[in-house]
Steps between C-alpha positions, in 0.01 A plus 500: 500500500320686209155463371616323197457112546827329544661219688596629837834402668423316822777562744550447869481839684813617679536434866451787745224676685193587295256778584158364597241531226140563537280206514325596178836499316581143583386302197479164671310624793263697284443185280418276797267750658323576176447132412392410863252799518336450173475123541375535848226755376394267223445198729311719760266624225444146372439382868241776554322395165486139619380599833237707348373193302489281814135404604380513147503275190536192723793647708873495421482139371299619192795729399701190389702204618682546828290803606297303749763551756388863532153365602658302778708806617227762487184290530384607155458864590708784634400643852357853494758778515733714304639191303167396387395868412815541286456162329128588401605849390761343263280230357148650522208282600451361142852430404507174322126484425525755221886506430455564129239787549570866490809716519509497878523110510753512209715744697484259804621219284786706362604589861478142591712380220756784552532404872543139390767603244697704759460225780593210272752654256705762689656232725601303191665813365707526828823350355488720200438825705767403763753429215434848365524650853837314572639661174361849588651467851847416368474791243390741778786405719732600211332850496269448190157604465238219506123476446299361793378144483151647543513614125580135403213371720273758352564395148465124582180565697355700213500204267314287747248763562430488128459130538248566787275697266504225236445227759200696649340530156560135443337408823206717432452313175533160664231589747272600214571170333410323839841352519554649840258487770389780753798418721736561210597121498481280183143368424630238265748232563559472126587876484734446802663214326553690166662791699747268669578315180553832318737619773678165494554505128639864524767390746662315207489790250776691350365830632494350860863397463610825376324706767583274800866492403513886487329515854757258629801715380424866568868616568613491147186681384587793744876492432440559124217763538617668810385869544466746775201665349184422693276505188732245328500287814122497491504371143759233620251402765213489240722270283559277783133504571424384147758220535312400815165535338602268227634249762194507732181624320372141445567395855309809624204402290488178688332706767177476288521117532550489869304817613592863435482580871684178609777642720622151572576450124633846469762420754583164337529638150710787627742264664506302172578813284762622745673153502496505111694841498778369742557172318801476278326286240151455358458151629280622793285685266448189289424303806233745578365467161464127535322551837256740338429266211426217740267711708324626187460151371380367832231785526378438149504127529316507829227740360456279187473184725253668738268586207538174312210314647268789437618513132425139430146400375280348762 
């Protein structure tokens, strides 16, 4: 296999004894370990951030719908110890109160969104990374040089780290506009409803369709552009990351509507985005769009009805 992109011939390796290969040269194993390790670190970081915010801002329940379960589990505050010290070191005592002020607070927001992107999006990229690793494993058994799946993951992750910077800046702006409260949850049901409706409308767009179908079928993409050059594979990972970004950016911004530190909704949306990418059609995506539109309409309608008596003349 040369560095020039071409369509590799996938063949069954001949029978017979095969010399044991080092663990780091087994593409499938490297892919699984890398995905698991990075995803796990992302969730650990987010968990520590949530733990650092317990006991303040009205407890975990103030972080968004569904988060009250952590108040039940931890009594609203972590016990003294190493875990509490780590959580406070990551968040800082004023995190959330001044989330839009200063470069230090902005850096914390960037790290938060970076961890969120890794924790939520890398698992959804699992089928794509494993498809590449499977092709690389076959090529390696044929004696051909292959690039590590780590290069692919690096390119993919780089795109989402760029998104994390943009999302952090956007969150800082929303805090300044008082659309997010000190716990980084939505301060306005009208804003939350608008976010859900925007995400729901995007589910029916041509760009969404183009990107999600690319995410659902990674193998033809790799067969046409196959390369053993690590730099080229990083670029392939970045292209896949862009497809994924085009597919999922609106759903990621739903976090502003349900609470930027709402790990319950992070898990829910991560599962939804993962299901989108293993579906064989776009029907599931459109069904999610309908659900988002209904949620948005309910939030806006409920807010209008709640304010209606106050808006009427006495």
